[in-house]
All heavy atoms as TSV, in Angstrom:
chain	resi	resn	atom	element	x	y	z
A	1	MET	N	N	98.986	72.532	126.875
A	1	MET	CA	C	98.266	72.732	125.611
A	1	MET	C	C	98.096	71.428	124.967
A	1	MET	O	O	98.911	70.535	124.975
A	1	MET	CB	C	99.100	73.747	124.799
A	1	MET	CG	C	98.157	74.647	123.930
A	1	MET	SD	S	99.152	75.582	122.741
A	1	MET	CE	C	99.214	77.047	123.688
A	2	SER	N	N	96.888	71.198	124.372
A	2	SER	CA	C	96.679	69.789	123.715
A	2	SER	C	C	97.424	69.734	122.342
A	2	SER	O	O	97.840	70.724	121.827
A	2	SER	CB	C	95.235	69.660	123.475
A	2	SER	OG	O	94.691	70.562	122.438
A	3	ARG	N	N	97.599	68.491	121.968
A	3	ARG	CA	C	98.330	68.249	120.746
A	3	ARG	C	C	97.575	68.838	119.525
A	3	ARG	O	O	98.142	69.488	118.531
A	3	ARG	CB	C	98.507	66.821	120.482
A	3	ARG	CG	C	99.212	66.357	119.164
A	3	ARG	CD	C	99.423	65.033	119.059
A	3	ARG	NE	N	100.237	64.503	120.207
A	3	ARG	CZ	C	101.177	63.600	120.132
A	3	ARG	NH1	N	101.174	62.877	118.947
A	3	ARG	NH2	N	101.945	63.261	121.001
A	4	ALA	N	N	96.212	68.876	119.601
A	4	ALA	CA	C	95.360	69.444	118.480
A	4	ALA	C	C	95.666	70.942	118.292
A	4	ALA	O	O	95.579	71.425	117.294
A	4	ALA	CB	C	93.813	69.156	118.785
A	5	LEU	N	N	95.768	71.654	119.533
A	5	LEU	CA	C	96.116	73.091	119.377
A	5	LEU	C	C	97.361	73.400	118.621
A	5	LEU	O	O	97.524	74.351	117.902
A	5	LEU	CB	C	95.942	73.664	120.708
A	5	LEU	CG	C	94.608	73.779	121.203
A	5	LEU	CD1	C	94.664	74.481	122.595
A	5	LEU	CD2	C	93.713	74.631	120.435
A	6	HIS	N	N	98.389	72.530	118.814
A	6	HIS	CA	C	99.805	72.744	118.266
A	6	HIS	C	C	99.642	72.455	116.844
A	6	HIS	O	O	100.444	73.043	116.063
A	6	HIS	CB	C	100.686	71.815	118.901
A	6	HIS	CG	C	101.093	72.231	120.284
A	6	HIS	ND1	N	101.866	73.426	120.444
A	6	HIS	CD2	C	101.077	71.638	121.447
A	6	HIS	CE1	C	102.114	73.536	121.880
A	6	HIS	NE2	N	101.535	72.527	122.374
A	7	SER	N	N	98.655	71.618	116.291
A	7	SER	CA	C	98.672	71.368	114.813
A	7	SER	C	C	97.935	72.580	114.080
A	7	SER	O	O	97.841	72.532	112.779
A	7	SER	CB	C	97.936	70.102	114.602
A	7	SER	OG	O	96.655	70.127	115.005
A	8	LEU	N	N	97.230	73.496	114.710
A	8	LEU	CA	C	96.555	74.568	114.108
A	8	LEU	C	C	97.536	75.556	113.446
A	8	LEU	O	O	98.574	75.753	114.101
A	8	LEU	CB	C	95.656	75.156	114.937
A	8	LEU	CG	C	94.488	74.260	115.460
A	8	LEU	CD1	C	93.527	75.162	116.447
A	8	LEU	CD2	C	93.548	73.867	114.339
A	9	PRO	N	N	97.259	76.098	112.319
A	9	PRO	CA	C	98.136	77.103	111.712
A	9	PRO	C	C	98.073	78.350	112.493
A	9	PRO	O	O	97.050	78.668	113.036
A	9	PRO	CB	C	97.621	77.276	110.260
A	9	PRO	CG	C	96.103	76.855	110.386
A	9	PRO	CD	C	96.098	75.757	111.310
A	10	SER	N	N	99.143	79.097	112.659
A	10	SER	CA	C	99.174	80.321	113.340
A	10	SER	C	C	99.203	81.338	112.361
A	10	SER	O	O	99.811	81.479	111.327
A	10	SER	CB	C	100.382	80.398	114.293
A	10	SER	OG	O	101.517	80.405	113.587
A	11	ASN	N	N	98.468	82.448	112.616
A	11	ASN	CA	C	98.400	83.709	111.749
A	11	ASN	C	C	98.979	84.861	112.599
A	11	ASN	O	O	98.246	85.666	113.013
A	11	ASN	CB	C	96.957	83.935	111.468
A	11	ASN	CG	C	96.817	85.067	110.413
A	11	ASN	OD1	O	97.896	85.425	109.864
A	11	ASN	ND2	N	95.589	85.685	110.220
A	12	VAL	N	N	100.224	84.802	112.725
A	12	VAL	CA	C	101.013	85.918	113.496
A	12	VAL	C	C	101.910	86.633	112.647
A	12	VAL	O	O	102.661	86.066	111.844
A	12	VAL	CB	C	101.778	85.187	114.646
A	12	VAL	CG1	C	102.518	86.120	115.477
A	12	VAL	CG2	C	100.867	84.324	115.526
A	13	THR	N	N	101.858	87.922	112.708
A	13	THR	CA	C	102.646	88.822	111.952
A	13	THR	C	C	103.458	89.596	112.889
A	13	THR	O	O	103.035	89.983	114.020
A	13	THR	CB	C	101.980	89.650	110.820
A	13	THR	OG1	O	101.025	90.534	111.495
A	13	THR	CG2	C	101.241	88.639	109.867
A	14	GLU	N	N	104.488	90.247	112.501
A	14	GLU	CA	C	105.306	91.147	113.237
A	14	GLU	C	C	104.812	92.607	113.037
A	14	GLU	O	O	105.204	93.489	113.851
A	14	GLU	CB	C	106.747	91.138	112.864
A	14	GLU	CG	C	107.392	89.809	112.982
A	14	GLU	CD	C	107.536	89.454	114.560
A	14	GLU	OE1	O	107.776	90.390	115.389
A	14	GLU	OE2	O	107.311	88.296	114.917
A	15	THR	N	N	103.882	92.847	112.137
A	15	THR	CA	C	103.397	94.305	111.919
A	15	THR	C	C	101.833	94.338	111.967
A	15	THR	O	O	101.254	93.243	111.861
A	15	THR	CB	C	103.834	94.796	110.510
A	15	THR	OG1	O	103.290	93.964	109.500
A	15	THR	CG2	C	105.349	94.760	110.412
A	16	VAL	N	N	101.314	95.487	112.268
A	16	VAL	CA	C	99.942	95.707	112.117
A	16	VAL	C	C	99.632	96.317	110.844
A	16	VAL	O	O	100.221	97.284	110.396
A	16	VAL	CB	C	99.438	96.628	113.411
A	16	VAL	CG1	C	98.019	97.084	113.261
A	16	VAL	CG2	C	99.848	96.124	114.713
A	17	ARG	N	N	98.574	95.807	110.163
A	17	ARG	CA	C	98.249	96.274	108.840
A	17	ARG	C	C	96.761	96.894	108.905
A	17	ARG	O	O	96.010	96.495	109.809
A	17	ARG	CB	C	98.338	95.139	107.825
A	17	ARG	CG	C	99.710	94.526	107.869
A	17	ARG	CD	C	99.930	93.755	106.615
A	17	ARG	NE	N	99.724	94.350	105.268
A	17	ARG	CZ	C	100.606	95.086	104.667
A	17	ARG	NH1	N	101.761	95.213	105.203
A	17	ARG	NH2	N	100.381	95.569	103.490
A	18	VAL	N	N	96.487	97.810	107.977
A	18	VAL	CA	C	95.179	98.349	107.907
A	18	VAL	C	C	94.568	98.087	106.503
A	18	VAL	O	O	95.301	98.240	105.591
A	18	VAL	CB	C	95.476	100.001	108.120
A	18	VAL	CG1	C	94.060	100.647	107.761
A	18	VAL	CG2	C	95.905	100.308	109.488
A	19	LEU	N	N	93.358	97.662	106.625
A	19	LEU	CA	C	92.784	97.297	105.377
A	19	LEU	C	C	91.343	98.236	105.291
A	19	LEU	O	O	90.691	98.240	106.197
A	19	LEU	CB	C	92.220	95.894	105.496
A	19	LEU	CG	C	91.397	95.489	104.233
A	19	LEU	CD1	C	92.288	95.376	102.922
A	19	LEU	CD2	C	91.005	93.928	104.412
A	20	ALA	N	N	91.405	99.075	104.272
A	20	ALA	CA	C	90.269	100.069	104.220
A	20	ALA	C	C	89.973	100.278	102.703
A	20	ALA	O	O	90.818	100.182	101.890
A	20	ALA	CB	C	90.597	101.422	104.841
A	21	ARG	N	N	88.755	100.681	102.390
A	21	ARG	CA	C	88.372	101.041	101.017
A	21	ARG	C	C	88.024	102.565	101.128
A	21	ARG	O	O	87.025	102.873	101.590
A	21	ARG	CB	C	87.118	100.276	100.634
A	21	ARG	CG	C	86.774	100.261	99.168
A	21	ARG	CD	C	85.711	99.441	98.635
A	21	ARG	NE	N	85.022	98.657	99.702
A	21	ARG	CZ	C	84.118	97.878	99.504
A	21	ARG	NH1	N	83.527	97.745	98.418
A	21	ARG	NH2	N	83.630	97.117	100.410
A	22	LEU	N	N	88.919	103.210	100.368
A	22	LEU	CA	C	88.718	104.817	100.364
A	22	LEU	C	C	88.787	105.240	98.932
A	22	LEU	O	O	89.612	104.960	98.138
A	22	LEU	CB	C	89.889	105.400	101.084
A	22	LEU	CG	C	89.867	105.293	102.626
A	22	LEU	CD1	C	91.147	105.660	103.142
A	22	LEU	CD2	C	88.671	106.192	103.182
A	23	ASP	N	N	87.811	106.050	98.545
A	23	ASP	CA	C	87.741	106.679	97.224
A	23	ASP	C	C	87.979	105.683	96.035
A	23	ASP	O	O	88.742	106.076	95.121
A	23	ASP	CB	C	88.831	107.837	97.113
A	23	ASP	CG	C	88.620	108.915	98.152
A	23	ASP	OD1	O	87.381	109.176	98.466
A	23	ASP	OD2	O	89.682	109.497	98.687
A	24	GLY	N	N	87.329	104.635	96.154
A	24	GLY	CA	C	87.528	103.486	95.012
A	24	GLY	C	C	88.793	102.813	94.991
A	24	GLY	O	O	89.098	101.944	94.169
A	25	ARG	N	N	89.656	102.979	96.041
A	25	ARG	CA	C	90.915	102.237	96.147
A	25	ARG	C	C	91.045	101.431	97.421
A	25	ARG	O	O	90.324	101.796	98.339
A	25	ARG	CB	C	92.037	103.200	96.060
A	25	ARG	CG	C	92.269	104.148	97.047
A	25	ARG	CD	C	93.225	105.342	96.887
A	25	ARG	NE	N	93.121	106.404	97.836
A	25	ARG	CZ	C	93.941	106.581	98.886
A	25	ARG	NH1	N	94.877	105.786	99.009
A	25	ARG	NH2	N	93.627	107.469	99.712
A	26	LEU	N	N	91.654	100.307	97.394
A	26	LEU	CA	C	91.726	99.497	98.500
A	26	LEU	C	C	93.031	99.585	99.203
A	26	LEU	O	O	94.120	99.348	98.516
A	26	LEU	CB	C	91.488	98.076	98.092
A	26	LEU	CG	C	91.540	96.896	99.269
A	26	LEU	CD1	C	90.219	97.231	100.188
A	26	LEU	CD2	C	91.405	95.562	98.688
A	27	LEU	N	N	93.101	100.011	100.419
A	27	LEU	CA	C	94.359	100.127	101.178
A	27	LEU	C	C	94.579	98.992	101.930
A	27	LEU	O	O	93.720	98.521	102.635
A	27	LEU	CB	C	94.338	101.394	102.141
A	27	LEU	CG	C	94.293	102.792	101.657
A	27	LEU	CD1	C	94.183	103.773	102.839
A	27	LEU	CD2	C	95.613	103.024	100.988
A	28	ASN	N	N	95.772	98.381	101.834
A	28	ASN	CA	C	96.329	97.221	102.657
A	28	ASN	C	C	97.670	97.447	102.882
A	28	ASN	O	O	98.546	97.089	102.253
A	28	ASN	CB	C	96.028	95.999	101.793
A	28	ASN	CG	C	96.441	94.669	102.708
A	28	ASN	OD1	O	96.764	94.891	103.896
A	28	ASN	ND2	N	96.224	93.461	102.170
A	29	VAL	N	N	97.889	98.310	103.972
A	29	VAL	CA	C	99.176	98.888	104.242
A	29	VAL	C	C	99.590	98.685	105.606
A	29	VAL	O	O	98.666	98.480	106.583
A	29	VAL	CB	C	99.200	100.433	103.910
A	29	VAL	CG1	C	99.067	100.674	102.356
A	29	VAL	CG2	C	98.172	101.165	104.687
A	30	GLU	N	N	100.944	98.787	105.997
A	30	GLU	CA	C	101.385	98.739	107.266
A	30	GLU	C	C	100.911	99.924	108.089
A	30	GLU	O	O	101.075	101.017	107.483
A	30	GLU	CB	C	102.926	98.513	107.293
A	30	GLU	CG	C	103.362	98.272	108.711
A	30	GLU	CD	C	104.887	98.061	108.584
A	30	GLU	OE1	O	105.391	97.440	107.562
A	30	GLU	OE2	O	105.675	98.316	109.436
A	31	ALA	N	N	100.547	99.675	109.315
A	31	ALA	CA	C	100.106	100.934	110.171
A	31	ALA	C	C	101.322	101.836	110.331
A	31	ALA	O	O	102.262	101.328	110.745
A	31	ALA	CB	C	99.420	100.397	111.354
A	32	SER	N	N	101.016	103.156	110.169
A	32	SER	CA	C	102.031	104.091	110.514
A	32	SER	C	C	101.409	105.390	110.757
A	32	SER	O	O	100.256	105.596	110.560
A	32	SER	CB	C	103.124	104.247	109.316
A	32	SER	OG	O	102.423	104.767	108.207
A	33	ARG	N	N	102.185	106.471	111.209
A	33	ARG	CA	C	101.636	107.782	111.445
A	33	ARG	C	C	101.184	108.346	110.236
A	33	ARG	O	O	100.409	109.290	110.256
A	33	ARG	CB	C	102.688	108.515	112.245
A	33	ARG	CG	C	102.912	108.104	113.621
A	33	ARG	CD	C	104.018	108.916	114.169
A	33	ARG	NE	N	104.409	108.381	115.607
A	33	ARG	CZ	C	104.308	109.023	116.711
A	33	ARG	NH1	N	103.923	110.244	116.712
A	33	ARG	NH2	N	104.661	108.355	117.738
A	34	SER	N	N	101.650	108.034	109.057
A	34	SER	CA	C	101.246	108.607	107.751
A	34	SER	C	C	99.782	108.370	107.540
A	34	SER	O	O	99.095	109.132	106.698
A	34	SER	CB	C	102.142	108.172	106.710
A	34	SER	OG	O	101.968	106.808	106.410
A	35	LEU	N	N	99.223	107.327	108.112
A	35	LEU	CA	C	97.744	107.073	107.918
A	35	LEU	C	C	96.883	108.043	108.507
A	35	LEU	O	O	95.588	108.146	108.198
A	35	LEU	CB	C	97.505	105.639	108.473
A	35	LEU	CG	C	98.084	104.485	107.569
A	35	LEU	CD1	C	97.677	103.196	108.302
A	35	LEU	CD2	C	97.444	104.522	106.228
A	36	THR	N	N	97.380	108.978	109.388
A	36	THR	CA	C	96.520	110.046	110.039
A	36	THR	C	C	95.965	110.920	109.005
A	36	THR	O	O	94.945	111.693	109.208
A	36	THR	CB	C	97.269	110.730	111.044
A	36	THR	OG1	O	98.487	111.391	110.572
A	36	THR	CG2	C	97.671	109.784	112.213
A	37	ALA	N	N	96.604	110.963	107.743
A	37	ALA	CA	C	96.159	111.920	106.736
A	37	ALA	C	C	95.039	111.300	105.940
A	37	ALA	O	O	94.343	112.007	105.138
A	37	ALA	CB	C	97.367	112.210	105.776
A	38	GLU	N	N	94.811	110.038	106.067
A	38	GLU	CA	C	93.683	109.398	105.262
A	38	GLU	C	C	92.396	109.725	105.845
A	38	GLU	O	O	92.137	109.674	107.095
A	38	GLU	CB	C	93.904	107.937	105.248
A	38	GLU	CG	C	95.228	107.446	104.506
A	38	GLU	CD	C	95.107	107.592	102.976
A	38	GLU	OE1	O	93.990	107.867	102.374
A	38	GLU	OE2	O	96.209	107.826	102.412
A	39	PRO	N	N	91.289	109.950	105.027
A	39	PRO	CA	C	90.018	110.322	105.530
A	39	PRO	C	C	89.112	109.019	105.942
A	39	PRO	O	O	88.178	108.676	105.095
A	39	PRO	CB	C	89.418	111.098	104.420
A	39	PRO	CG	C	90.008	110.479	103.153
A	39	PRO	CD	C	91.368	110.144	103.560
A	40	PHE	N	N	89.514	108.317	106.985
A	40	PHE	CA	C	88.925	107.090	107.254
A	40	PHE	C	C	87.345	107.220	107.636
A	40	PHE	O	O	86.643	106.277	107.541
A	40	PHE	CB	C	89.570	106.370	108.399
A	40	PHE	CG	C	90.852	105.689	107.956
A	40	PHE	CD1	C	92.070	106.252	108.443
A	40	PHE	CD2	C	90.843	104.651	107.201
A	40	PHE	CE1	C	93.130	105.810	108.065
A	40	PHE	CE2	C	92.098	104.040	106.814
A	40	PHE	CZ	C	93.284	104.614	107.225
A	41	GLU	N	N	86.919	108.465	107.985
A	41	GLU	CA	C	85.478	108.640	108.202
A	41	GLU	C	C	84.650	108.528	106.945
A	41	GLU	O	O	83.495	108.332	106.827
A	41	GLU	CB	C	85.172	110.059	108.851
A	41	GLU	CG	C	85.593	111.116	107.923
A	41	GLU	CD	C	87.096	111.614	108.053
A	41	GLU	OE1	O	87.869	110.837	108.792
A	41	GLU	OE2	O	87.465	112.654	107.589
A	42	ASN	N	N	85.288	108.535	105.727
A	42	ASN	CA	C	84.704	108.264	104.437
A	42	ASN	C	C	84.898	106.919	103.902
A	42	ASN	O	O	84.386	106.566	102.793
A	42	ASN	CB	C	85.279	109.310	103.423
A	42	ASN	CG	C	85.082	110.790	103.727
A	42	ASN	OD1	O	84.045	111.120	104.491
A	42	ASN	ND2	N	85.962	111.676	103.360
A	43	ALA	N	N	85.519	106.074	104.599
A	43	ALA	CA	C	85.733	104.602	104.223
A	43	ALA	C	C	84.401	103.800	104.084
A	43	ALA	O	O	83.469	104.061	104.878
A	43	ALA	CB	C	86.689	104.089	105.192
A	44	LEU	N	N	84.419	102.935	103.041
A	44	LEU	CA	C	83.304	102.050	102.886
A	44	LEU	C	C	83.603	100.631	103.485
A	44	LEU	O	O	84.812	100.417	103.740
A	44	LEU	CB	C	83.091	101.799	101.513
A	44	LEU	CG	C	82.630	103.020	100.694
A	44	LEU	CD1	C	82.743	102.810	99.145
A	44	LEU	CD2	C	81.327	103.522	101.095
A	45	PRO	N	N	82.504	99.932	103.938
A	45	PRO	CA	C	82.681	98.706	104.619
A	45	PRO	C	C	83.576	97.743	103.589
A	45	PRO	O	O	83.322	97.729	102.431
A	45	PRO	CB	C	81.439	98.101	105.030
A	45	PRO	CG	C	80.486	99.340	104.887
A	45	PRO	CD	C	81.054	100.314	103.986
A	46	ILE	N	N	84.471	96.895	104.150
A	46	ILE	CA	C	85.143	95.944	103.492
A	46	ILE	C	C	84.259	94.707	103.099
A	46	ILE	O	O	84.286	94.081	102.228
A	46	ILE	CB	C	86.467	95.463	104.098
A	46	ILE	CG1	C	87.452	96.802	104.051
A	46	ILE	CG2	C	87.163	94.286	103.275
A	46	ILE	CD1	C	88.018	97.234	102.775
A	47	ARG	N	N	83.540	94.374	104.286
A	47	ARG	CA	C	82.735	93.129	104.199
A	47	ARG	C	C	81.381	93.439	104.797
A	47	ARG	O	O	81.294	94.537	105.574
A	47	ARG	CB	C	83.339	91.935	104.755
A	47	ARG	CG	C	83.640	92.133	106.392
A	47	ARG	CD	C	84.275	90.965	106.949
A	47	ARG	NE	N	84.693	91.091	108.206
A	47	ARG	CZ	C	84.009	90.816	109.339
A	47	ARG	NH1	N	82.787	90.154	109.079
A	47	ARG	NH2	N	84.319	90.940	110.541
A	48	GLU	N	N	80.432	92.587	104.502
A	48	GLU	CA	C	79.145	92.723	105.103
A	48	GLU	C	C	78.929	92.106	106.399
A	48	GLU	O	O	79.560	91.129	106.637
A	48	GLU	CB	C	78.064	92.167	104.227
A	48	GLU	CG	C	76.632	92.473	104.704
A	48	GLU	CD	C	75.593	91.810	103.605
A	48	GLU	OE1	O	75.967	91.478	102.473
A	48	GLU	OE2	O	74.465	91.608	103.980
A	49	PHE	N	N	78.337	92.840	107.435
A	49	PHE	CA	C	78.085	92.254	108.734
A	49	PHE	C	C	76.673	91.621	108.853
A	49	PHE	O	O	75.790	92.214	108.430
A	49	PHE	CB	C	78.373	93.270	109.738
A	49	PHE	CG	C	79.769	93.753	109.937
A	49	PHE	CD1	C	80.030	95.027	109.299
A	49	PHE	CD2	C	80.677	93.082	110.589
A	49	PHE	CE1	C	81.322	95.436	109.309
A	49	PHE	CE2	C	82.021	93.646	110.668
A	49	PHE	CZ	C	82.313	94.681	110.007
A	50	PHE	N	N	76.609	90.400	109.479
A	50	PHE	CA	C	75.327	89.785	109.457
A	50	PHE	C	C	74.727	89.888	110.831
A	50	PHE	O	O	75.475	89.859	111.889
A	50	PHE	CB	C	75.492	88.285	109.099
A	50	PHE	CG	C	75.951	88.088	107.755
A	50	PHE	CD1	C	77.390	87.886	107.437
A	50	PHE	CD2	C	75.165	88.152	106.653
A	50	PHE	CE1	C	77.775	87.742	106.195
A	50	PHE	CE2	C	75.633	87.929	105.274
A	50	PHE	CZ	C	76.904	87.722	105.085
A	51	ALA	N	N	73.469	90.142	110.887
A	51	ALA	CA	C	72.737	90.315	112.165
A	51	ALA	C	C	71.416	89.584	111.986
A	51	ALA	O	O	70.756	89.642	110.930
A	51	ALA	CB	C	72.480	91.702	112.479
A	52	TRP	N	N	70.885	89.110	113.001
A	52	TRP	CA	C	69.606	88.464	112.962
A	52	TRP	C	C	69.036	88.538	114.525
A	52	TRP	O	O	69.746	88.719	115.437
A	52	TRP	CB	C	69.629	86.994	112.668
A	52	TRP	CG	C	70.601	86.147	113.431
A	52	TRP	CD1	C	70.439	85.514	114.566
A	52	TRP	CD2	C	72.021	85.844	113.045
A	52	TRP	NE1	N	71.530	84.870	115.028
A	52	TRP	CE2	C	72.495	85.074	114.107
A	52	TRP	CE3	C	72.835	86.355	112.016
A	52	TRP	CZ2	C	73.807	84.613	114.124
A	52	TRP	CZ3	C	74.043	85.838	112.011
A	52	TRP	CH2	C	74.547	85.016	113.065
A	53	PRO	N	N	67.748	88.437	114.653
A	53	PRO	CA	C	67.113	88.474	116.044
A	53	PRO	C	C	67.638	87.441	116.944
A	53	PRO	O	O	67.825	86.277	116.554
A	53	PRO	CB	C	65.624	88.297	115.821
A	53	PRO	CG	C	65.299	88.673	114.284
A	53	PRO	CD	C	66.664	88.303	113.548
A	54	GLY	N	N	68.061	87.830	118.163
A	54	GLY	CA	C	68.540	86.944	119.058
A	54	GLY	C	C	70.129	86.716	119.081
A	54	GLY	O	O	70.627	85.938	119.822
A	55	LYS	N	N	70.777	87.374	118.045
A	55	LYS	CA	C	72.243	87.261	117.983
A	55	LYS	C	C	72.725	87.906	119.247
A	55	LYS	O	O	72.317	89.001	119.667
A	55	LYS	CB	C	72.689	87.931	116.721
A	55	LYS	CG	C	74.142	87.644	116.521
A	55	LYS	CD	C	74.611	88.176	115.268
A	55	LYS	CE	C	76.148	88.019	115.000
A	55	LYS	NZ	N	76.712	88.650	113.887
A	56	ARG	N	N	73.881	87.346	119.854
A	56	ARG	CA	C	74.387	87.900	121.010
A	56	ARG	C	C	75.203	89.165	120.902
A	56	ARG	O	O	75.348	89.931	121.874
A	56	ARG	CB	C	75.332	86.972	121.692
A	56	ARG	CG	C	74.506	85.575	122.164
A	56	ARG	CD	C	75.317	84.660	122.815
A	56	ARG	NE	N	75.962	85.223	124.015
A	56	ARG	CZ	C	76.821	84.657	124.778
A	56	ARG	NH1	N	77.235	83.410	124.547
A	56	ARG	NH2	N	77.423	85.331	125.811
A	57	ASN	N	N	75.794	89.452	119.678
A	57	ASN	CA	C	76.563	90.742	119.539
A	57	ASN	C	C	76.055	91.231	118.232
A	57	ASN	O	O	75.489	90.561	117.364
A	57	ASN	CB	C	77.930	90.424	119.672
A	57	ASN	CG	C	78.447	89.431	118.617
A	57	ASN	OD1	O	77.676	88.642	118.050
A	57	ASN	ND2	N	79.673	89.409	118.290
A	58	TYR	N	N	76.525	92.437	117.980
A	58	TYR	CA	C	76.167	93.198	116.795
A	58	TYR	C	C	77.348	93.875	116.322
A	58	TYR	O	O	78.020	94.695	116.889
A	58	TYR	CB	C	74.971	94.272	116.985
A	58	TYR	CG	C	74.697	95.077	115.714
A	58	TYR	CD1	C	73.793	94.465	114.700
A	58	TYR	CD2	C	75.182	96.269	115.607
A	58	TYR	CE1	C	73.581	95.196	113.641
A	58	TYR	CE2	C	74.843	97.102	114.460
A	58	TYR	CZ	C	74.059	96.533	113.543
A	58	TYR	OH	O	73.785	97.178	112.366
A	59	GLU	N	N	77.791	93.608	114.999
A	59	GLU	CA	C	78.899	94.244	114.300
A	59	GLU	C	C	78.408	95.274	113.426
A	59	GLU	O	O	77.266	95.192	112.847
A	59	GLU	CB	C	79.727	93.276	113.639
A	59	GLU	CG	C	80.310	92.087	114.303
A	59	GLU	CD	C	79.479	90.945	114.578
A	59	GLU	OE1	O	78.330	90.946	113.877
A	59	GLU	OE2	O	79.794	89.950	115.191
A	60	GLY	N	N	79.082	96.435	113.306
A	60	GLY	CA	C	78.755	97.322	112.387
A	60	GLY	C	C	78.305	98.694	113.115
A	60	GLY	O	O	78.545	98.892	114.231
A	61	LEU	N	N	77.589	99.558	112.323
A	61	LEU	CA	C	77.225	100.797	112.857
A	61	LEU	C	C	75.991	100.660	113.716
A	61	LEU	O	O	75.107	99.822	113.307
A	61	LEU	CB	C	76.838	101.920	111.820
A	61	LEU	CG	C	78.164	102.248	110.924
A	61	LEU	CD1	C	77.622	103.019	109.819
A	61	LEU	CD2	C	79.121	102.937	111.753
A	62	TRP	N	N	75.827	101.368	114.812
A	62	TRP	CA	C	74.653	101.363	115.596
A	62	TRP	C	C	73.727	102.502	115.337
A	62	TRP	O	O	74.237	103.584	115.253
A	62	TRP	CB	C	75.119	101.437	117.040
A	62	TRP	CG	C	73.927	101.269	117.954
A	62	TRP	CD1	C	73.350	102.160	118.753
A	62	TRP	CD2	C	73.115	99.936	118.278
A	62	TRP	NE1	N	72.387	101.687	119.444
A	62	TRP	CE2	C	72.105	100.374	119.219
A	62	TRP	CE3	C	73.187	98.795	117.943
A	62	TRP	CZ2	C	71.189	99.506	119.707
A	62	TRP	CZ3	C	72.259	97.929	118.344
A	62	TRP	CH2	C	71.327	98.242	119.287
């Protein structure tokens, strides 16, 4: 590995977190089985996805 790669900050956590906007509230919680009770099909996007002609991939709903 090059020296430049070692100097980059790492974003590693021991837990998986869920970020969602539901019913006017922002969830930023550790993933657990209790989240199965949340209605994620009603969740709103957290951020906007950008797309333009010729872009190699498309994020968001199809």
